[in-house]
Every structure is written in C-alpha cells, then in structure tokens.
C-alpha positions as CSV (number, residue, x, y, z in Angstrom):
1,M,55.8,87.1,-55.4
2,A,53.0,84.8,-55.2
3,N,50.6,87.6,-57.2
4,R,53.1,88.3,-60.2
5,F,54.3,84.9,-60.1
6,G,52.4,82.2,-58.9
7,K,49.7,80.4,-60.4
8,R,47.0,78.5,-58.3
9,M,45.7,74.8,-59.4
10,G,43.6,73.6,-57.1
11,D,44.8,73.8,-53.0
12,S,48.2,74.8,-54.2
13,L,50.6,77.4,-55.6
14,F,52.9,77.1,-57.8
15,V,55.7,79.9,-58.2
16,K,58.6,80.0,-60.5
17,M,61.2,82.3,-59.2
18,S,64.8,82.6,-60.7
19,L,66.3,83.8,-57.5
20,N,69.1,81.7,-55.5
21,L,68.6,81.3,-51.6
22,R,70.9,84.1,-51.2
23,E,68.8,86.5,-52.9
24,L,65.5,85.4,-51.5
25,A,66.7,85.4,-48.2
26,Q,67.9,89.2,-48.6
27,L,64.2,90.0,-50.0
28,A,63.2,88.8,-46.8
29,G,65.3,90.3,-44.6
30,V,66.6,86.6,-43.0
31,K,70.4,84.9,-43.2
32,S,70.4,81.9,-45.8
33,T,70.7,79.5,-43.1
34,E,67.7,80.6,-41.3
35,L,65.9,80.8,-44.5
36,A,67.1,76.7,-45.1
37,E,66.1,76.1,-42.0
38,V,62.3,77.3,-42.8
39,I,62.4,75.7,-46.2
40,N,63.4,72.3,-44.9
41,D,61.2,71.8,-42.1
42,L,58.0,73.5,-44.4
43,E,59.6,70.0,-46.8
44,E,59.0,67.7,-43.8
45,K,55.9,68.3,-43.5
46,R,54.8,68.5,-47.3
47,I,53.8,72.3,-47.0
48,L,56.3,73.1,-49.3
49,K,58.1,71.6,-52.5
50,M,61.0,73.0,-54.0
51,M,62.2,72.2,-57.4
52,G,64.5,73.9,-59.3
53,N,63.5,77.2,-60.2
54,S,60.2,77.0,-58.7
55,F,58.1,75.6,-55.8
56,E,54.9,74.6,-54.8
57,I,52.8,75.5,-51.8
58,D,50.3,73.3,-50.5
59,L,47.5,75.9,-49.2
60,Q,45.4,73.2,-47.3
61,K,48.3,72.0,-45.0
62,L,48.9,76.4,-44.3
63,R,45.4,76.4,-42.6
C-alpha cells in the first residue's frame, strides 16, 4: 500500500487511503478492535499519526 499510495518525505512516510477501519482490518486479516488497539498504541508512541483519509508513519521511530 505504501509503495502505491505513499510518499516519503525525510524520515516520514505519508499514505493516502480511502479505506475505513473495518476495510483496513479485513485487508490485514484481523478484527477491527485489534487493529484499533494497535493504531492507538502506535499513536501513543508517536510512530503513527492518523489524519482523516491519510496517515503518517515516522520511520525513524520504527527502528
């Protein structure tokens, strides 16, 4: 998804998506509640930032 819809800017990857949480969970093969927990955890750690129909991943913090 990142290669197709993403754009790298410095240490961040910006991805535009038109999927809701349920659809994204189906693609990942997990329950929506499980995905929501992971997203919340990554947001608390400031690795992931959700912004409406897009999100930003801090690649430096993933390492």
